[in-house]
Structure formats: structure tokens, C-alpha cells
C-alpha positions, 0 to 999 in steps of 0.5 A: 294513397294508391289509385284503384287501377294501380295494380293493372298491367298494360295489354300485350300484343302478339309481339310481346310488347305493350302497344304504344299509347296515342301520346307515344305515337305522336311524340316523334311528330312533336319532337320533329316539330320542336326541332323544326321550330328551333331550326326556323328560329336559327334561320331567322337569326342567320337572315338577320345577321346576313350569314348566307352560308348558315342560311343555306345550311339551315334551309337544307336542314329544314327541307330534310325534316320535310319543311314546314307543313303548317300555314303561318299563324296556325 
């Protein structure tokens, strides 16, 4: 069964494109956050293994993403 609003189209802006939904606007931030988590995990592994060149490389990559803006545990 189709939803009652399935025939509606998205609004269009003056540029001819549909405006980004709030979920789409936050996607870049979420993906960046996921990448940051992956880098932080890799950093923890490198620190545990004592791989100093890899630690330095990962810290540079984390800084390039803007670092971790969250407080620990949040």
C-alpha cells in the first residue's frame, strides 16, 4: 500500500535543486566523526604496540580533521 504523500515532490530552490534535508546537512559531520573514531582507535593500537612513526602519522591526521572536539565520555 502506498503512503498518502507518495505523490508529493520535494520543494525546489532558485538554483533548481531540492534543499538539503537536516539529515543530509549533518551527514558530513557524522562521517567526519566516524573517520575520527577510526583514527583514534588506530592511534590507541599504535600506542599499545609502541609504533612511534605510526603514532605521529595518526596524530597528524586527527589534527587535520580538526581534532576531537568532544569531551571524553560524552
